[in-house]
C-alpha positions as CSV (number, residue, x, y, z in Angstrom):
1,M,-7.0,-4.5,-13.6
2,S,-9.4,-2.3,-12.1
3,E,-9.5,1.8,-12.3
4,L,-9.6,1.9,-8.5
5,S,-6.3,-0.7,-8.7
6,E,-4.4,1.4,-11.2
7,Y,-5.2,5.1,-9.2
8,R,-3.7,3.1,-6.0
9,L,-0.7,1.6,-7.8
10,A,0.0,5.1,-9.4
11,I,0.1,6.4,-5.6
12,C,2.1,3.2,-4.6
13,A,4.6,4.5,-7.6
14,T,6.0,7.7,-6.0
15,C,6.0,5.7,-2.2
16,P,9.5,5.3,-0.8
17,Y,8.5,2.5,1.1
18,N,7.7,0.8,-1.9
19,Q,10.5,-1.4,-3.0
20,D,10.1,-3.7,-6.1
21,N,6.3,-3.5,-6.1
22,I,6.2,-4.8,-2.7
23,C,4.9,-2.6,0.2
24,I,7.6,-2.9,3.3
25,L,5.8,-1.7,6.0
26,C,3.2,-5.0,5.4
27,G,4.7,-6.8,3.1
28,C,2.0,-6.9,0.1
29,D,2.4,-7.7,-3.3
30,L,1.1,-4.7,-4.5
31,A,-0.2,-5.7,-7.7
32,I,-2.6,-7.9,-5.7
33,K,-3.1,-5.6,-2.4
34,T,-4.5,-2.8,-4.5
35,L,-7.1,-5.2,-6.2
36,G,-9.0,-5.1,-2.6
37,P,-11.8,-3.1,-2.1
38,N,-11.3,-2.8,1.2
39,E,-8.0,-3.1,1.6
40,K,-5.8,0.5,2.4
41,C,-2.4,1.6,2.6
42,P,-0.7,0.8,5.9
43,Q,0.7,4.0,6.2
44,I,-0.5,6.7,9.1
45,P,-1.9,8.5,7.8
46,P,-2.6,6.1,4.3
47,K,-2.2,7.4,0.9
48,W,-5.6,5.6,-0.1
49,N,-7.9,3.6,1.4
50,E,-11.4,1.4,0.8
51,E,-13.5,2.4,-2.0
52,T,-13.6,6.2,-1.1
53,S,-9.8,6.3,-2.6
54,S,-11.0,8.3,-5.5
55,K,-10.8,11.1,-2.5
56,P,-7.8,13.7,-2.9
57,V,-4.7,11.9,-1.3
58,R,-1.6,13.8,0.5
59,V,1.6,12.1,-0.8
60,S,4.8,12.8,1.0
61,A,8.0,11.6,-0.4
62,T,9.3,11.7,3.2
63,P,8.5,8.7,5.4
64,S,7.0,9.1,8.4
65,F,8.8,7.3,10.8
66,A,12.2,5.3,11.0
67,S,12.8,3.0,8.0
68,G,12.6,-0.6,7.5
69,G,9.8,-2.5,7.9
70,P,8.0,-5.2,9.7
71,S,9.3,-8.8,9.0
72,V,7.3,-10.5,6.7
73,P,8.3,-12.9,4.0
74,V,7.8,-11.6,0.5
75,G,5.8,-13.9,-1.6
76,T,3.2,-14.4,0.5
77,C,1.2,-11.5,0.1
78,I,-1.2,-12.1,2.8
79,P,-4.1,-9.1,2.8
80,C,-3.5,-6.9,5.6
81,S,-7.1,-7.4,6.9
82,Q,-6.3,-11.3,7.6
83,K,-2.6,-10.3,9.5
84,R,-4.3,-8.3,12.4
């Protein structure tokens, strides 16, 4: 695991959208999503983004919009960049 991935996973660990290491906003497995250098957090504003993840981020303990995410089959992690 890269230093970048560890940094991102530490942020995801505090996120209310992290359910059993799956992001409920995009449906991705966070252990895989955080490895991609071109991936970013799907929250608005993102808690982390592309390789600029060394910048400080604002972490909110409160979800910014209603609970529940898009309907994405769990276990089929498709990089968010390919879902669009």
